[in-house]
All heavy atoms as TSV, in Angstrom:
chain	resi	resn	atom	element	x	y	z
A	1	MET	N	N	0.822	-1.169	0.000
A	1	MET	CA	C	0.000	0.000	0.000
A	1	MET	C	C	0.880	1.251	0.000
A	1	MET	O	O	0.574	2.219	-0.681
A	1	MET	CB	C	-0.911	0.000	1.225
A	1	MET	CG	C	-1.875	1.159	1.213
A	1	MET	SD	S	-2.880	1.370	2.684
A	1	MET	CE	C	-3.891	-0.063	2.647
A	2	LEU	N	N	1.956	1.207	0.754
A	2	LEU	CA	C	2.852	2.354	0.806
A	2	LEU	C	C	3.514	2.602	-0.544
A	2	LEU	O	O	3.628	3.742	-0.986
A	2	LEU	CB	C	3.907	2.163	1.895
A	2	LEU	CG	C	4.907	3.299	2.063
A	2	LEU	CD1	C	4.188	4.599	2.417
A	2	LEU	CD2	C	5.920	2.948	3.136
A	3	GLN	N	N	3.899	1.528	-1.213
A	3	GLN	CA	C	4.519	1.678	-2.534
A	3	GLN	C	C	3.542	2.292	-3.525
A	3	GLN	O	O	3.926	3.152	-4.324
A	3	GLN	CB	C	5.009	0.331	-3.057
A	3	GLN	CG	C	6.221	-0.179	-2.326
A	3	GLN	CD	C	6.634	-1.558	-2.803
A	3	GLN	OE1	O	5.845	-2.286	-3.399
A	3	GLN	NE2	N	7.863	-1.926	-2.506
A	4	GLU	N	N	2.284	1.885	-3.478
A	4	GLU	CA	C	1.288	2.460	-4.379
A	4	GLU	C	C	1.085	3.936	-4.097
A	4	GLU	O	O	0.993	4.750	-5.026
A	4	GLU	CB	C	-0.041	1.719	-4.241
A	4	GLU	CG	C	-0.011	0.326	-4.813
A	4	GLU	CD	C	-1.334	-0.393	-4.622
A	4	GLU	OE1	O	-2.377	0.278	-4.517
A	4	GLU	OE2	O	-1.320	-1.629	-4.588
A	5	ALA	N	N	1.033	4.306	-2.835
A	5	ALA	CA	C	0.870	5.709	-2.457
A	5	ALA	C	C	2.078	6.519	-2.912
A	5	ALA	O	O	1.932	7.626	-3.436
A	5	ALA	CB	C	0.677	5.840	-0.953
A	6	ARG	N	N	3.276	5.960	-2.729
A	6	ARG	CA	C	4.496	6.638	-3.162
A	6	ARG	C	C	4.497	6.849	-4.666
A	6	ARG	O	O	4.759	7.951	-5.159
A	6	ARG	CB	C	5.720	5.816	-2.753
A	6	ARG	CG	C	7.028	6.493	-3.148
A	6	ARG	CD	C	8.173	5.533	-3.216
A	6	ARG	NE	N	7.867	4.512	-4.223
A	6	ARG	CZ	C	8.423	3.322	-4.268
A	6	ARG	NH1	N	9.288	2.964	-3.363
A	6	ARG	NH2	N	8.102	2.462	-5.209
A	7	ASP	N	N	4.177	5.801	-5.408
A	7	ASP	CA	C	4.162	5.899	-6.863
A	7	ASP	C	C	3.130	6.914	-7.339
A	7	ASP	O	O	3.391	7.713	-8.235
A	7	ASP	CB	C	3.869	4.528	-7.491
A	7	ASP	CG	C	4.985	3.529	-7.236
A	7	ASP	OD1	O	6.103	3.950	-6.858
A	7	ASP	OD2	O	4.733	2.322	-7.400
A	8	TYR	N	N	1.960	6.897	-6.727
A	8	TYR	CA	C	0.881	7.824	-7.081
A	8	TYR	C	C	1.337	9.276	-6.887
A	8	TYR	O	O	1.152	10.119	-7.752
A	8	TYR	CB	C	-0.351	7.522	-6.224
A	8	TYR	CG	C	-1.531	8.421	-6.497
A	8	TYR	CD1	C	-2.429	8.124	-7.509
A	8	TYR	CD2	C	-1.750	9.565	-5.738
A	8	TYR	CE1	C	-3.519	8.942	-7.757
A	8	TYR	CE2	C	-2.836	10.386	-5.977
A	8	TYR	CZ	C	-3.718	10.073	-6.990
A	8	TYR	OH	O	-4.784	10.885	-7.240
A	9	CYS	N	N	1.949	9.545	-5.741
A	9	CYS	CA	C	2.391	10.909	-5.448
A	9	CYS	C	C	3.559	11.330	-6.342
A	9	CYS	O	O	3.619	12.480	-6.782
A	9	CYS	CB	C	2.778	11.031	-3.980
A	9	CYS	SG	S	1.363	10.944	-2.876
A	10	CYS	N	N	4.463	10.406	-6.591
A	10	CYS	CA	C	5.603	10.729	-7.463
A	10	CYS	C	C	5.145	11.060	-8.874
A	10	CYS	O	O	5.661	12.001	-9.485
A	10	CYS	CB	C	6.599	9.575	-7.492
A	10	CYS	SG	S	7.575	9.429	-5.992
A	11	GLU	N	N	4.196	10.318	-9.393
A	11	GLU	CA	C	3.694	10.567	-10.742
A	11	GLU	C	C	3.053	11.944	-10.861
A	11	GLU	O	O	3.088	12.574	-11.909
A	11	GLU	CB	C	2.662	9.503	-11.131
A	11	GLU	CG	C	3.269	8.149	-11.401
A	11	GLU	CD	C	2.217	7.073	-11.609
A	11	GLU	OE1	O	1.008	7.395	-11.618
A	11	GLU	OE2	O	2.612	5.897	-11.764
A	12	ARG	N	N	2.459	12.422	-9.772
A	12	ARG	CA	C	1.763	13.706	-9.788
A	12	ARG	C	C	2.598	14.848	-9.225
A	12	ARG	O	O	2.140	15.976	-9.150
A	12	ARG	CB	C	0.448	13.587	-9.018
A	12	ARG	CG	C	-0.574	12.841	-9.842
A	12	ARG	CD	C	-1.566	12.115	-9.001
A	12	ARG	NE	N	-2.484	11.317	-9.817
A	12	ARG	CZ	C	-2.203	10.150	-10.336
A	12	ARG	NH1	N	-1.016	9.627	-10.166
A	12	ARG	NH2	N	-3.087	9.490	-11.053
A	13	GLY	N	N	3.808	14.531	-8.761
A	13	GLY	CA	C	4.697	15.555	-8.233
A	13	GLY	C	C	4.245	16.124	-6.893
A	13	GLY	O	O	4.578	17.256	-6.555
A	14	SER	N	N	3.484	15.346	-6.142
A	14	SER	CA	C	3.012	15.838	-4.849
A	14	SER	C	C	3.779	15.170	-3.707
A	14	SER	O	O	4.475	14.178	-3.893
A	14	SER	CB	C	1.516	15.592	-4.696
A	14	SER	OG	O	1.233	14.215	-4.747
A	15	SER	N	N	3.638	15.728	-2.529
A	15	SER	CA	C	4.327	15.207	-1.348
A	15	SER	C	C	3.594	14.001	-0.784
A	15	SER	O	O	2.382	13.861	-0.947
A	15	SER	CB	C	4.373	16.281	-0.259
A	15	SER	OG	O	5.093	17.395	-0.695
A	16	LEU	N	N	4.344	13.161	-0.106
A	16	LEU	CA	C	3.767	12.025	0.599
A	16	LEU	C	C	4.315	12.040	2.012
A	16	LEU	O	O	5.515	12.045	2.235
A	16	LEU	CB	C	4.146	10.700	-0.080
A	16	LEU	CG	C	3.728	9.438	0.651
A	16	LEU	CD1	C	2.205	9.335	0.709
A	16	LEU	CD2	C	4.326	8.211	-0.011
A	17	HIS	N	N	3.419	12.083	2.980
A	17	HIS	CA	C	3.805	12.056	4.383
A	17	HIS	C	C	3.460	10.674	4.924
A	17	HIS	O	O	2.382	10.150	4.670
A	17	HIS	CB	C	3.059	13.132	5.167
A	17	HIS	CG	C	3.276	14.501	4.611
A	17	HIS	ND1	N	4.376	15.254	4.927
A	17	HIS	CD2	C	2.567	15.222	3.723
A	17	HIS	CE1	C	4.315	16.399	4.281
A	17	HIS	NE2	N	3.226	16.408	3.531
A	18	ALA	N	N	4.380	10.079	5.656
A	18	ALA	CA	C	4.161	8.732	6.165
A	18	ALA	C	C	4.499	8.669	7.644
A	18	ALA	O	O	5.356	9.394	8.138
A	18	ALA	CB	C	5.020	7.731	5.396
A	19	CYS	N	N	3.805	7.792	8.328
A	19	CYS	CA	C	4.051	7.550	9.751
A	19	CYS	C	C	4.120	6.039	9.941
A	19	CYS	O	O	3.270	5.309	9.448
A	19	CYS	CB	C	2.912	8.155	10.566
A	19	CYS	SG	S	3.046	7.799	12.325
A	20	TYR	N	N	5.129	5.582	10.637
A	20	TYR	CA	C	5.283	4.156	10.886
A	20	TYR	C	C	4.942	3.866	12.334
A	20	TYR	O	O	5.338	4.592	13.237
A	20	TYR	CB	C	6.719	3.712	10.578
A	20	TYR	CG	C	7.067	3.914	9.133
A	20	TYR	CD1	C	7.682	5.075	8.707
A	20	TYR	CD2	C	6.740	2.950	8.198
A	20	TYR	CE1	C	7.975	5.275	7.361
A	20	TYR	CE2	C	7.028	3.135	6.857
A	20	TYR	CZ	C	7.653	4.304	6.455
A	20	TYR	OH	O	7.942	4.503	5.142
A	21	LEU	N	N	4.206	2.800	12.549
A	21	LEU	CA	C	3.745	2.448	13.882
A	21	LEU	C	C	4.041	0.981	14.149
A	21	LEU	O	O	3.626	0.113	13.385
A	21	LEU	CB	C	2.228	2.705	13.978
A	21	LEU	CG	C	1.525	2.243	15.233
A	21	LEU	CD1	C	1.987	3.067	16.436
A	21	LEU	CD2	C	0.025	2.376	15.064
A	22	ASP	N	N	4.758	0.726	15.224
A	22	ASP	CA	C	4.981	-0.655	15.664
A	22	ASP	C	C	3.793	-1.033	16.530
A	22	ASP	O	O	3.803	-0.894	17.746
A	22	ASP	CB	C	6.281	-0.767	16.442
A	22	ASP	CG	C	6.539	-2.183	16.926
A	22	ASP	OD1	O	5.805	-3.107	16.515
A	22	ASP	OD2	O	7.477	-2.366	17.720
A	23	ALA	N	N	2.737	-1.480	15.878
A	23	ALA	CA	C	1.464	-1.701	16.567
A	23	ALA	C	C	1.445	-2.971	17.401
A	23	ALA	O	O	0.692	-3.055	18.359
A	23	ALA	CB	C	0.337	-1.735	15.541
A	24	GLN	N	N	2.243	-3.934	17.075
A	24	GLN	CA	C	2.152	-5.215	17.775
A	24	GLN	C	C	2.419	-5.058	19.265
A	24	GLN	O	O	1.626	-5.497	20.094
A	24	GLN	CB	C	3.111	-6.231	17.183
A	24	GLN	CG	C	2.951	-7.592	17.830
A	24	GLN	CD	C	3.648	-8.681	17.062
A	24	GLN	OE1	O	4.088	-8.461	15.947
A	24	GLN	NE2	N	3.756	-9.843	17.634
A	25	SER	N	N	3.497	-4.416	19.621
A	25	SER	CA	C	3.789	-4.279	21.045
A	25	SER	C	C	2.842	-3.294	21.720
A	25	SER	O	O	2.563	-3.404	22.909
A	25	SER	CB	C	5.239	-3.853	21.254
A	25	SER	OG	O	5.484	-2.618	20.616
A	26	ALA	N	N	2.308	-2.355	20.990
A	26	ALA	CA	C	1.387	-1.381	21.574
A	26	ALA	C	C	0.027	-1.992	21.859
A	26	ALA	O	O	-0.623	-1.629	22.836
A	26	ALA	CB	C	1.228	-0.190	20.634
A	27	PHE	N	N	-0.433	-2.910	21.026
A	27	PHE	CA	C	-1.778	-3.447	21.155
A	27	PHE	C	C	-1.853	-4.739	21.947
A	27	PHE	O	O	-2.934	-5.256	22.176
A	27	PHE	CB	C	-2.403	-3.657	19.772
A	27	PHE	CG	C	-2.686	-2.378	19.047
A	27	PHE	CD1	C	-2.552	-2.314	17.679
A	27	PHE	CD2	C	-3.080	-1.241	19.716
A	27	PHE	CE1	C	-2.820	-1.143	16.994
A	27	PHE	CE2	C	-3.349	-0.058	19.048
A	27	PHE	CZ	C	-3.220	-0.014	17.692
A	28	ASP	N	N	-0.732	-5.283	22.380
A	28	ASP	CA	C	-0.776	-6.530	23.146
A	28	ASP	C	C	-1.558	-6.380	24.447
A	28	ASP	O	O	-2.128	-7.333	24.941
A	28	ASP	CB	C	0.635	-7.023	23.461
A	28	ASP	CG	C	1.320	-7.628	22.249
A	28	ASP	OD1	O	0.622	-7.887	21.256
A	28	ASP	OD2	O	2.538	-7.825	22.293
A	29	LYS	N	N	-1.589	-5.195	25.006
A	29	LYS	CA	C	-2.215	-4.987	26.306
A	29	LYS	C	C	-3.484	-4.144	26.203
A	29	LYS	O	O	-3.965	-3.642	27.201
A	29	LYS	CB	C	-1.227	-4.311	27.238
A	29	LYS	CG	C	0.025	-5.144	27.458
A	29	LYS	CD	C	1.038	-4.426	28.272
A	29	LYS	CE	C	2.308	-5.268	28.336
A	29	LYS	NZ	N	3.387	-4.575	28.968
A	30	VAL	N	N	-4.016	-3.996	25.010
A	30	VAL	CA	C	-5.174	-3.139	24.789
A	30	VAL	C	C	-6.423	-3.993	24.594
A	30	VAL	O	O	-6.385	-5.015	23.912
A	30	VAL	CB	C	-4.957	-2.249	23.550
A	30	VAL	CG1	C	-6.214	-1.500	23.167
A	30	VAL	CG2	C	-3.825	-1.271	23.794
A	31	TRP	N	N	-7.530	-3.566	25.177
A	31	TRP	CA	C	-8.819	-4.201	24.955
A	31	TRP	C	C	-9.262	-3.834	23.546
A	31	TRP	O	O	-9.580	-2.679	23.247
A	31	TRP	CB	C	-9.805	-3.710	26.003
A	31	TRP	CG	C	-11.180	-4.272	25.879
A	31	TRP	CD1	C	-11.530	-5.549	25.590
A	31	TRP	CD2	C	-12.395	-3.556	26.038
A	31	TRP	NE1	N	-12.895	-5.678	25.569
A	31	TRP	CE2	C	-13.450	-4.462	25.839
A	31	TRP	CE3	C	-12.704	-2.230	26.339
A	31	TRP	CZ2	C	-14.777	-4.091	25.916
A	31	TRP	CZ3	C	-14.024	-1.864	26.425
A	31	TRP	CH2	C	-15.049	-2.787	26.214
A	32	ILE	N	N	-9.229	-4.793	22.633
A	32	ILE	CA	C	-9.434	-4.553	21.206
A	32	ILE	C	C	-10.802	-3.952	20.919
A	32	ILE	O	O	-10.914	-2.987	20.161
A	32	ILE	CB	C	-9.235	-5.853	20.393
A	32	ILE	CG1	C	-7.807	-6.392	20.596
A	32	ILE	CG2	C	-9.516	-5.622	18.921
A	32	ILE	CD1	C	-6.707	-5.459	20.161
A	33	ASN	N	N	-11.857	-4.478	21.524
A	33	ASN	CA	C	-13.192	-3.923	21.262
A	33	ASN	C	C	-13.283	-2.467	21.697
A	33	ASN	O	O	-13.911	-1.642	21.032
A	33	ASN	CB	C	-14.263	-4.755	21.959
A	33	ASN	CG	C	-14.414	-6.126	21.352
A	33	ASN	OD1	O	-14.085	-6.338	20.190
A	33	ASN	ND2	N	-14.895	-7.063	22.134
A	34	GLY	N	N	-12.659	-2.143	22.819
A	34	GLY	CA	C	-12.648	-0.762	23.288
A	34	GLY	C	C	-11.871	0.133	22.344
A	34	GLY	O	O	-12.253	1.277	22.081
A	35	LEU	N	N	-10.762	-0.383	21.818
A	35	LEU	CA	C	-9.956	0.383	20.872
A	35	LEU	C	C	-10.736	0.673	19.593
A	35	LEU	O	O	-10.748	1.802	19.101
A	35	LEU	CB	C	-8.668	-0.373	20.542
A	35	LEU	CG	C	-7.763	0.269	19.505
A	35	LEU	CD1	C	-7.275	1.631	19.977
A	35	LEU	CD2	C	-6.590	-0.640	19.186
A	36	VAL	N	N	-11.421	-0.345	19.076
A	36	VAL	CA	C	-12.232	-0.158	17.866
A	36	VAL	C	C	-13.300	0.891	18.116
A	36	VAL	O	O	-13.519	1.787	17.294
A	36	VAL	CB	C	-12.874	-1.494	17.415
A	36	VAL	CG1	C	-13.890	-1.261	16.316
A	36	VAL	CG2	C	-11.803	-2.462	16.963
A	37	TYR	N	N	-13.953	0.816	19.257
A	37	TYR	CA	C	-14.998	1.783	19.593
A	37	TYR	C	C	-14.438	3.205	19.632
A	37	TYR	O	O	-15.001	4.119	19.042
A	37	TYR	CB	C	-15.623	1.423	20.945
A	37	TYR	CG	C	-16.625	2.437	21.426
A	37	TYR	CD1	C	-17.913	2.466	20.905
A	37	TYR	CD2	C	-16.277	3.375	22.390
A	37	TYR	CE1	C	-18.831	3.402	21.329
A	37	TYR	CE2	C	-17.194	4.314	22.825
A	37	TYR	CZ	C	-18.472	4.331	22.295
A	37	TYR	OH	O	-19.365	5.272	22.710
A	38	LYS	N	N	-13.324	3.392	20.322
A	38	LYS	CA	C	-12.719	4.721	20.439
A	38	LYS	C	C	-12.278	5.257	19.074
A	38	LYS	O	O	-12.497	6.428	18.760
A	38	LYS	CB	C	-11.524	4.695	21.387
A	38	LYS	CG	C	-11.878	4.475	22.821
A	38	LYS	CD	C	-12.538	5.707	23.388
A	38	LYS	CE	C	-12.756	5.552	24.877
A	38	LYS	NZ	N	-13.383	6.715	25.466
A	39	LEU	N	N	-11.653	4.412	18.264
A	39	LEU	CA	C	-11.221	4.855	16.932
A	39	LEU	C	C	-12.428	5.238	16.082
A	39	LEU	O	O	-12.396	6.233	15.358
A	39	LEU	CB	C	-10.396	3.762	16.249
A	39	LEU	CG	C	-9.018	3.509	16.844
A	39	LEU	CD1	C	-8.387	2.273	16.198
A	39	LEU	CD2	C	-8.115	4.712	16.679
A	40	HIS	N	N	-13.492	4.454	16.173
A	40	HIS	CA	C	-14.705	4.765	15.415
A	40	HIS	C	C	-15.295	6.096	15.865
A	40	HIS	O	O	-15.721	6.906	15.049
A	40	HIS	CB	C	-15.722	3.636	15.578
A	40	HIS	CG	C	-16.877	3.756	14.654
A	40	HIS	ND1	N	-18.001	4.458	14.962
A	40	HIS	CD2	C	-17.066	3.267	13.402
A	40	HIS	CE1	C	-18.842	4.412	13.953
A	40	HIS	NE2	N	-18.299	3.681	12.990
A	41	GLN	N	N	-15.302	6.338	17.175
A	41	GLN	CA	C	-15.807	7.602	17.704
A	41	GLN	C	C	-14.980	8.787	17.202
A	41	GLN	O	O	-15.501	9.885	17.031
A	41	GLN	CB	C	-15.792	7.594	19.243
A	41	GLN	CG	C	-16.776	6.647	19.858
A	41	GLN	CD	C	-18.221	7.074	19.614
A	41	GLN	OE1	O	-18.514	8.188	19.239
A	41	GLN	NE2	N	-19.129	6.151	19.833
A	42	LEU	N	N	-13.689	8.561	16.955
A	42	LEU	CA	C	-12.810	9.624	16.447
A	42	LEU	C	C	-12.905	9.787	14.935
A	42	LEU	O	O	-12.250	10.643	14.364
A	42	LEU	CB	C	-11.360	9.332	16.847
A	42	LEU	CG	C	-11.065	9.431	18.341
A	42	LEU	CD1	C	-9.679	8.886	18.640
A	42	LEU	CD2	C	-11.184	10.872	18.811
A	43	GLY	N	N	-13.683	8.933	14.286
A	43	GLY	CA	C	-13.867	9.043	12.844
A	43	GLY	C	C	-12.902	8.219	12.013
A	43	GLY	O	O	-12.821	8.384	10.802
A	44	VAL	N	N	-12.156	7.328	12.656
A	44	VAL	CA	C	-11.214	6.474	11.935
A	44	VAL	C	C	-11.987	5.302	11.357
A	44	VAL	O	O	-12.633	4.553	12.084
A	44	VAL	CB	C	-10.095	5.971	12.877
A	44	VAL	CG1	C	-9.141	5.056	12.134
A	44	VAL	CG2	C	-9.360	7.144	13.493
A	45	ARG	N	N	-11.933	5.148	10.035
A	45	ARG	CA	C	-12.680	4.093	9.363
A	45	ARG	C	C	-11.917	3.597	8.126
A	45	ARG	O	O	-10.902	4.148	7.764
A	45	ARG	CB	C	-14.055	4.610	8.928
A	45	ARG	CG	C	-14.971	4.897	10.107
A	45	ARG	CD	C	-16.311	5.466	9.645
A	45	ARG	NE	N	-17.231	5.724	10.727
A	45	ARG	CZ	C	-17.128	6.721	11.593
A	45	ARG	NH1	N	-16.132	7.554	11.519
A	45	ARG	NH2	N	-18.028	6.880	12.534
A	46	GLY	N	N	-12.445	2.576	7.512
A	46	GLY	CA	C	-11.957	2.111	6.213
A	46	GLY	C	C	-10.564	1.520	6.244
A	46	GLY	O	O	-10.234	0.709	7.104
A	47	LYS	N	N	-9.755	1.947	5.304
A	47	LYS	CA	C	-8.429	1.359	5.128
A	47	LYS	C	C	-7.532	1.557	6.334
A	47	LYS	O	O	-6.745	0.686	6.666
A	47	LYS	CB	C	-7.746	1.954	3.894
A	47	LYS	CG	C	-8.337	1.490	2.594
A	47	LYS	CD	C	-7.554	2.037	1.425
A	47	LYS	CE	C	-8.166	1.585	0.122
A	47	LYS	NZ	N	-7.422	2.104	-1.029
A	48	LEU	N	N	-7.654	2.700	7.006
A	48	LEU	CA	C	-6.805	2.938	8.168
A	48	LEU	C	C	-7.072	1.922	9.266
A	48	LEU	O	O	-6.144	1.401	9.879
A	48	LEU	CB	C	-6.996	4.357	8.698
A	48	LEU	CG	C	-6.090	4.761	9.860
A	48	LEU	CD1	C	-4.625	4.527	9.512
A	48	LEU	CD2	C	-6.330	6.206	10.224
A	49	ILE	N	N	-8.325	1.594	9.509
A	49	ILE	CA	C	-8.655	0.572	10.513
A	49	ILE	C	C	-8.055	-0.769	10.105
A	49	ILE	O	O	-7.466	-1.468	10.914
A	49	ILE	CB	C	-10.183	0.431	10.677
A	49	ILE	CG1	C	-10.758	1.631	11.408
A	49	ILE	CG2	C	-10.560	-0.855	11.401
A	49	ILE	CD1	C	-10.503	1.662	12.879
A	50	ARG	N	N	-8.179	-1.107	8.811
A	50	ARG	CA	C	-7.619	-2.390	8.345
A	50	ARG	C	C	-6.105	-2.410	8.514
A	50	ARG	O	O	-5.542	-3.420	8.927
A	50	ARG	CB	C	-7.995	-2.625	6.887
A	50	ARG	CG	C	-9.408	-3.109	6.720
A	50	ARG	CD	C	-9.632	-3.775	5.366
A	50	ARG	NE	N	-9.128	-3.017	4.244
A	50	ARG	CZ	C	-9.836	-2.128	3.551
A	50	ARG	NH1	N	-11.068	-1.869	3.887
A	50	ARG	NH2	N	-9.301	-1.504	2.522
A	51	VAL	N	N	-5.429	-1.328	8.198
A	51	VAL	CA	C	-3.966	-1.281	8.340
A	51	VAL	C	C	-3.572	-1.491	9.793
A	51	VAL	O	O	-2.654	-2.234	10.097
A	51	VAL	CB	C	-3.419	0.068	7.813
A	51	VAL	CG1	C	-1.981	0.267	8.214
A	51	VAL	CG2	C	-3.554	0.140	6.309
A	52	ILE	N	N	-4.286	-0.847	10.701
A	52	ILE	CA	C	-3.975	-0.993	12.120
A	52	ILE	C	C	-4.165	-2.426	12.575
A	52	ILE	O	O	-3.291	-3.019	13.227
A	52	ILE	CB	C	-4.847	-0.038	12.970
A	52	ILE	CG1	C	-4.434	1.415	12.710
A	52	ILE	CG2	C	-4.745	-0.378	14.446
A	52	ILE	CD1	C	-5.375	2.436	13.294
A	53	PHE	N	N	-5.278	-3.040	12.209
A	53	PHE	CA	C	-5.590	-4.359	12.731
A	53	PHE	C	C	-4.928	-5.492	11.962
A	53	PHE	O	O	-4.847	-6.608	12.477
A	53	PHE	CB	C	-7.090	-4.546	12.857
A	53	PHE	CG	C	-7.632	-3.728	13.989
A	53	PHE	CD1	C	-8.258	-2.523	13.764
A	53	PHE	CD2	C	-7.452	-4.143	15.285
A	53	PHE	CE1	C	-8.721	-1.751	14.804
A	53	PHE	CE2	C	-7.896	-3.383	16.352
A	53	PHE	CZ	C	-8.536	-2.184	16.097
A	54	GLU	N	N	-4.404	-5.254	10.793
A	54	GLU	CA	C	-3.634	-6.299	10.095
A	54	GLU	C	C	-2.311	-6.531	10.784
A	54	GLU	O	O	-1.714	-7.591	10.660
A	54	GLU	CB	C	-3.415	-5.910	8.631
A	54	GLU	CG	C	-4.631	-6.112	7.774
A	54	GLU	CD	C	-4.422	-5.637	6.348
A	54	GLU	OE1	O	-3.323	-5.158	6.022
A	54	GLU	OE2	O	-5.371	-5.754	5.557
A	55	SER	N	N	-1.824	-5.545	11.528
A	55	SER	CA	C	-0.537	-5.681	12.190
A	55	SER	C	C	-0.643	-6.365	13.545
A	55	SER	O	O	0.353	-6.639	14.187
A	55	SER	CB	C	0.105	-4.304	12.359
A	55	SER	OG	O	-0.688	-3.500	13.200
A	56	ILE	N	N	-1.870	-6.630	14.003
A	56	ILE	CA	C	-2.050	-7.275	15.316
A	56	ILE	C	C	-1.877	-8.765	15.190
A	56	ILE	O	O	-2.310	-9.390	14.301
A	56	ILE	CB	C	-3.444	-6.937	15.899
A	56	ILE	CG1	C	-3.518	-5.452	16.175
A	56	ILE	CG2	C	-3.707	-7.731	17.151
A	56	ILE	CD1	C	-4.870	-4.995	16.671
């Protein structure tokens, strides 16, 4: 996904900002249902939710 975003931005000459998160160690002690609820309340949806939870 990152490579596609990079290629897309490079082709159009625009900037790409990226943030890397080591989610595995952060989420080992988190109540997953509560985390999903809080993220949803903050408006986090779609691909971002999938990216976060694919790393768990």
